Phi, psi and omega in degrees: 000129181253153179263131177283146178302137179270156179276123180259163180295150177277139179241126180289140178283127183263340178206159182282169180280093182256169178298321179296320179295321178296316179295324178294318177295322178298316181294323178294320178293327180292342177300338178292342181283344181296139184129333179291339178295333178294323178290316182295323179284337185253024180304317180299341182280347180283158174289156180291142354284122189301313185296316181295318180293321177294320178296318179295319178299317179294324178295313178300319181296320180295320180295314179297317180299314180298318180296313181294318182296312180293322180294315179294321179297317180296313182291323178297321177289323180296320181265006178055048181277140179223155175299145185247014181298324186275350186237358179223140174290331178244084187291157179239135182291159177299320181297319178295316177300320180296315179296320181293322180286324183278316187263336186088168181277082183213180181304330178297323179297315180291326174295322177298319179294318178296318179298320177297317179297321179294321177297317178295322177297318178295321179296322178296332180285345182303315181298325182286341176266340184261320185291316182304314175297323177297316177299324178295319178296319178295323179293321179294331177269009174069032174255351175225161177305147187299332183295344176292342181267357181266140176269148179274191181297334179266017178059033175237157178282082190299321183296319178295321179295317182294314180298317180295320179297317179297316180296319180296317179296321179297319179293319179299319180289316184295324183254012176055033178055031179277113183299320182297335178268332183278326183302314179301325178300317184283311187296319181297314179298322180296314184284334171294318178294322175301314182298314180296321180293322177293320176298320177299321178292325175298313179297317180297315181295319179292328182282317183281323179052051177277192180298129178070026185293330180293318177296320178298322178295317181296313182296312181294323178295318177297318178297321179296318180294315182297313182289329176295321177298316180298315179298319180295315180296316178298316181298322181281311186287331182250017186300310185284343182265008176140343182296332180298330179292320177298318180297314179297318181293322179296319178296316180297320180294319179297320177296317180297316178301317181296319180293320178296316179297320180296321179294314180295323177297317177297318182298313181295323178292323183289328183262000181293147178243152177281115184295335180279347182212094178260037180288338179296136177220149174286158178302137180283153178234154178276151176304130183284335184218081181302143181209145177291335180270133182295128179267176183230125179258133179241128183232112173287131182230147176244344179193170173267101182216185183299321181293317179296314180298319178297319179295324179293319178297322176296318178297321178297327179289337181270316184200147175282352182265095186237141173229124174268136183240126180239125178257138182212157174244012182229111184296323181294314178294327179297320180293321177296319179293322179299316180294319180294320179296316180297331180280324187262327181231067188290340185272357180244118179294143181244129174252119179259122179247120178278123180240088187299336180263012177056034174275150182245308188296311185299312178297322179295317179294325177296321178292318178300320178300319181293323178292317178296318181295328180293326178208093186297343185258357180277137177285136179240128177249116177262115180263122184253100178293133183220154176268129180281110183277137178252345183228161183297323182289332177291329177293331178281333187267349186224158167068014183292322180296319179297318181295326179288329185282323188302314181303327179288324181292335179297341182277353181267118183292334183259012182249125172260149183241128176235125175262116176267097185267110189251132180269106184290328183292331181229079186298336180280352179236065177294135180294129180301138179294152179288157180295141180301142177246135183289000000 
């Protein structure tokens, strides 16, 4: 049994078919393309070969998208479906009208609605799978606080997920969950990112000049122009309905990224040491808890810098038995660091622990457990090198890993904790470390 097309209400035409209206419709339709950024950002998550599998996934997605888009367009035209926002106090979506006309008012229609809701729910999850890895990459390049690059206990970038959830809830409350106001916020940002990424691919292809680079430049250049047109049309046509907020936020984020990068660049320059002359030393300290039994000092290090050297000098004052621990997620960089450490600090043994998920607390605690198990009665002093923050934003940008580790160390009865709080602005006046706490 087939359903005959129903007669829908007539809608008066409010404006003629102009080029701007066509471009606006084109930009609205292009919003369906959003989602491919999740695949491009998540290529490392695919099984090997990652690039080929990601390319195949994107191809399948494009085919499914094209089929659904053309099919819905054909059926909507066949049943003469129109938006009902202007003619009904309780409007009905085009998808709902389509399901009701094709399937009828029966259980199949409600199953169709539930399936649509599940697809939308899955689409909403896209940002939570794409933004955290992107935030981690930005953090590694010093454009976001470093804690965005650390994984939580569930091996996910928890900080990125939490920040995104808070931002999403704030937007839902601010715009009363109105889709017509939220879509411009999302679509404009997506197509600006598409344009920038395509321009980046043009630059990359011209710089590398690999096989077929000229064709790659043409394809990426055409994509950059197309997506730039869409972004421009969305920005102009949806400016007053919410797109202006995206523009303001993008400018604000770029300023914030620049300021964070400038601070980290200053910080690295301020704590750098001259490899040819490591005569500089932090002020020595007396052992806080003399003991006839030799204790063991453990110092987590991330680089050879003023803070690290000061912590090592403090460790030498407490005990000659010192172990520096370096955590890394890159085996090649770890080997380079090992060689540099052996050249600059040859008298202190270095333990390199590979942490592929960029976790910090769990590997450090595992090492502390092994030291405690080797000699349960030996005192262990964990020296935590820290940057002395003078401003609120510095507290957000530094020492987060140390703060996460300390509460766990408090549970060890034979472990003392020393915080080496170093003032980078005045290296000759390092703040004396606090007394060890049992």
